[in-house]
C-alpha positions as CSV (number, residue, x, y, z in Angstrom):
1,X,21.8,20.6,13.1
2,X,24.4,17.8,13.5
3,X,23.9,14.4,11.9
4,X,24.3,12.9,15.3
5,X,21.4,15.1,16.5
6,X,19.4,13.7,13.4
7,X,20.1,10.2,14.4
8,X,18.8,11.0,17.9
9,X,15.5,12.3,16.7
10,X,14.8,10.1,13.8
11,X,17.1,7.0,14.5
12,X,14.1,4.8,15.4
13,X,11.8,5.8,12.5
14,X,11.8,3.9,9.2
15,X,10.9,7.1,7.4
16,X,10.5,10.8,8.5
17,X,9.1,14.0,7.1
18,X,10.9,17.3,7.3
19,X,8.2,18.7,9.6
20,X,9.5,16.4,12.4
21,X,12.8,18.5,12.4
22,X,11.2,21.9,12.5
23,X,9.9,22.0,16.0
24,X,11.4,24.5,18.2
25,X,13.8,27.3,17.6
26,X,15.4,26.2,14.3
27,X,15.9,27.7,11.0
28,X,13.9,25.8,8.3
29,X,16.2,26.9,5.5
30,X,19.3,25.6,7.4
31,X,17.4,22.3,8.1
32,X,16.6,21.8,4.4
33,X,20.2,22.7,3.4
34,X,21.5,20.0,5.8
35,X,19.0,17.5,4.5
36,X,20.3,18.2,1.0
37,X,23.8,17.7,2.0
38,X,23.3,14.6,3.9
39,X,21.4,13.2,0.7
40,X,24.6,14.0,-1.4
41,X,26.8,12.4,1.0
42,X,24.6,9.2,0.9
43,X,23.6,9.5,4.5
44,X,20.0,10.1,3.6
45,X,17.7,8.7,0.9
46,X,15.0,11.3,-0.4
47,X,11.8,9.3,-1.3
48,X,9.8,12.4,-2.3
49,X,9.9,16.2,-1.3
50,X,10.0,16.4,2.4
51,X,10.2,12.6,2.9
52,X,13.4,10.8,3.8
53,X,15.0,7.7,5.2
54,X,18.3,6.9,6.7
55,X,20.7,5.3,4.5
56,X,22.5,2.1,5.5
57,X,24.3,1.7,7.7
58,X,22.7,4.3,9.7
59,X,19.1,3.0,9.7
60,X,18.0,0.8,12.5
61,X,14.9,-0.4,10.9
62,X,14.7,-1.2,7.1
63,X,11.4,0.5,6.0
64,X,8.6,-1.9,4.8
65,X,7.3,-0.6,1.2
66,X,3.9,-0.6,2.5
67,X,4.9,1.9,5.4
68,X,6.6,4.1,2.6
69,X,3.6,3.9,0.5
70,X,1.4,5.2,3.4
71,X,3.8,8.2,3.9
72,X,4.1,9.0,0.2
73,X,0.3,10.0,-0.1
74,X,-1.3,10.7,3.2
75,X,-4.9,9.1,3.5
76,X,-3.9,6.2,1.2
77,X,-3.9,2.6,1.8
78,X,-2.2,-0.4,-0.1
79,X,-4.5,-2.4,-2.2
80,X,-5.2,-4.2,-5.6
81,X,-2.3,-6.7,-6.5
82,X,-0.1,-5.5,-3.8
83,X,-2.5,-6.5,-0.9
84,X,-3.6,-9.5,-2.7
85,X,0.1,-10.7,-3.1
86,X,0.8,-9.9,0.5
87,X,-2.2,-12.2,1.7
88,X,-1.2,-14.9,-0.8
89,X,-4.1,-14.7,-2.9
90,X,-2.2,-14.2,-6.3
91,X,1.1,-16.1,-7.1
92,X,2.8,-13.2,-8.9
93,X,5.5,-11.2,-7.5
94,X,4.3,-7.5,-7.6
95,X,7.1,-5.2,-8.5
96,X,5.3,-1.9,-7.8
97,X,3.2,-1.0,-4.6
98,X,-0.2,0.1,-5.6
99,X,-2.3,2.2,-3.3
100,X,-5.6,3.9,-3.5
101,X,-6.9,7.1,-2.0
102,X,-9.1,10.0,-2.7
103,X,-6.3,12.1,-4.1
104,X,-5.3,12.4,-7.9
105,X,-3.4,9.4,-9.2
106,X,0.3,9.6,-9.0
107,X,3.3,7.5,-9.8
108,X,6.7,7.8,-7.7
109,X,9.9,6.2,-8.8
110,X,12.2,5.8,-5.8
111,X,15.6,4.0,-5.0
112,X,13.4,1.6,-3.2
113,X,10.9,0.9,-6.0
114,X,8.0,2.2,-7.7
115,X,4.8,3.4,-6.0
116,X,1.5,3.7,-7.8
117,X,-1.4,5.7,-6.6
118,X,-4.9,5.1,-7.9
119,X,-7.9,7.5,-7.4
120,X,-11.1,6.3,-5.9
121,X,-14.2,8.5,-5.1
122,X,-14.2,9.4,-1.3
123,X,-17.2,7.1,-0.8
124,X,-15.2,4.1,-1.8
125,X,-12.1,4.9,0.4
126,X,-12.8,2.3,3.3
127,X,-12.4,-1.6,3.8
128,X,-8.8,-1.3,5.0
129,X,-7.1,-2.0,8.4
130,X,-3.8,-1.3,10.2
131,X,-1.5,-4.3,9.7
132,X,1.5,-5.3,11.8
133,X,4.5,-5.8,9.3
134,X,7.3,-6.8,11.6
135,X,9.9,-4.6,13.4
136,X,7.4,-2.5,15.0
137,X,6.0,-1.3,11.7
138,X,2.4,-0.8,10.9
139,X,0.6,0.2,7.5
140,X,-3.0,0.5,6.2
141,X,-3.8,-2.3,3.8
142,X,-7.1,-3.2,2.3
143,X,-8.7,-6.3,3.4
144,X,-8.6,-9.2,0.9
145,X,-12.2,-8.6,0.0
146,X,-11.6,-4.8,-0.6
147,X,-8.5,-5.2,-2.5
148,X,-10.3,-7.6,-5.0
149,X,-13.1,-5.0,-5.3
150,X,-10.8,-2.1,-5.7
151,X,-8.8,-4.0,-8.5
152,X,-12.2,-4.9,-10.3
153,X,-13.5,-1.2,-10.0
154,X,-10.1,0.1,-11.5
155,X,-9.7,-2.4,-14.2
156,X,-11.9,-2.1,-17.4
157,X,-14.2,-5.0,-17.6
158,X,-12.8,-6.0,-14.3
159,X,-16.0,-8.0,-13.5
160,X,-15.5,-10.3,-16.7
161,X,-15.5,-13.9,-15.8
162,X,-12.3,-14.4,-18.0
163,X,-10.4,-11.4,-16.3
164,X,-11.3,-13.0,-12.8
165,X,-9.9,-16.3,-14.0
166,X,-6.9,-14.8,-15.2
167,X,-6.0,-13.5,-11.8
168,X,-5.3,-17.1,-10.8
169,X,-6.5,-16.5,-7.4
170,X,-5.5,-18.8,-4.7
171,X,-6.3,-19.8,-1.1
172,X,-9.9,-18.5,-1.7
173,X,-11.1,-20.7,1.3
174,X,-9.6,-17.8,3.5
175,X,-11.4,-15.0,1.7
176,X,-14.5,-13.6,3.6
177,X,-17.0,-14.0,1.0
178,X,-19.7,-12.4,3.2
179,X,-17.5,-9.4,3.4
180,X,-17.0,-9.3,-0.2
181,X,-20.7,-9.2,-1.0
182,X,-21.5,-6.7,1.8
183,X,-18.7,-4.3,0.4
184,X,-20.1,-4.7,-3.1
185,X,-23.6,-4.1,-2.1
186,X,-22.6,-1.0,-0.1
187,X,-21.4,0.7,-3.2
188,X,-24.7,0.2,-5.2
189,X,-22.4,-0.4,-8.2
190,X,-23.7,-3.4,-10.5
191,X,-20.1,-4.0,-11.7
192,X,-19.0,-4.8,-8.3
193,X,-22.0,-6.7,-7.3
194,X,-21.6,-9.0,-10.4
195,X,-17.9,-9.4,-9.6
196,X,-18.7,-10.5,-6.1
197,X,-21.3,-13.1,-7.2
198,X,-18.7,-14.4,-9.8
199,X,-15.9,-14.6,-7.2
200,X,-18.2,-16.5,-4.8
201,X,-19.0,-18.9,-7.5
202,X,-15.2,-19.2,-8.4
203,X,-14.5,-19.8,-4.8
204,X,-16.9,-22.5,-4.7
205,X,-15.6,-24.2,-8.0
206,X,-12.2,-24.1,-6.7
207,X,-13.2,-25.7,-3.3
208,X,-14.9,-28.6,-5.1
209,X,-11.7,-29.1,-7.1
210,X,-9.8,-29.3,-3.9
211,X,-12.2,-31.8,-2.6
212,X,-11.9,-34.2,-5.6
213,X,-8.0,-34.2,-5.6
């Protein structure tokens, strides 16, 4: 395969997997050797085994970190601080992208940053949606309510009032408190149910503060 052929196949994709190039009468070993050569000559960037992106100036679309995260571990979705920062519910910049899935925990360091993957039991893998991220890109991201509950679940003593206050949550008027309680009740986990009640109370307190300013 020539590099011009590769551009024709994957030029519009922000990231691509080796399997995309193995359809038809091709030699898999030859394809993998070519991919290694193109990485060595800085035409491609390898994100993990079997996952690549075109390097500038060949890429037409700069991959969004959430899109990369979804491809790093299939069946995962972006959650916790990463999703909350995306929605504007926490003020901090989040350097690593955190996702959750039913797969084992993992941590990938790539030229585009760190990607953390936390484990959830299969019955807790829900509450996410496919978000448009611009440039025709989409990724699976937890709703704000589910991102909060995932964070609480994974953080020791994450339901403690002090910990919830330390998050410095903002714009809670946009948080769907009904969804928060429904998702917490669905788990039948007292920790998450307590957190939902405390977050609802916190949202009410912050709302009263805004009204008196």
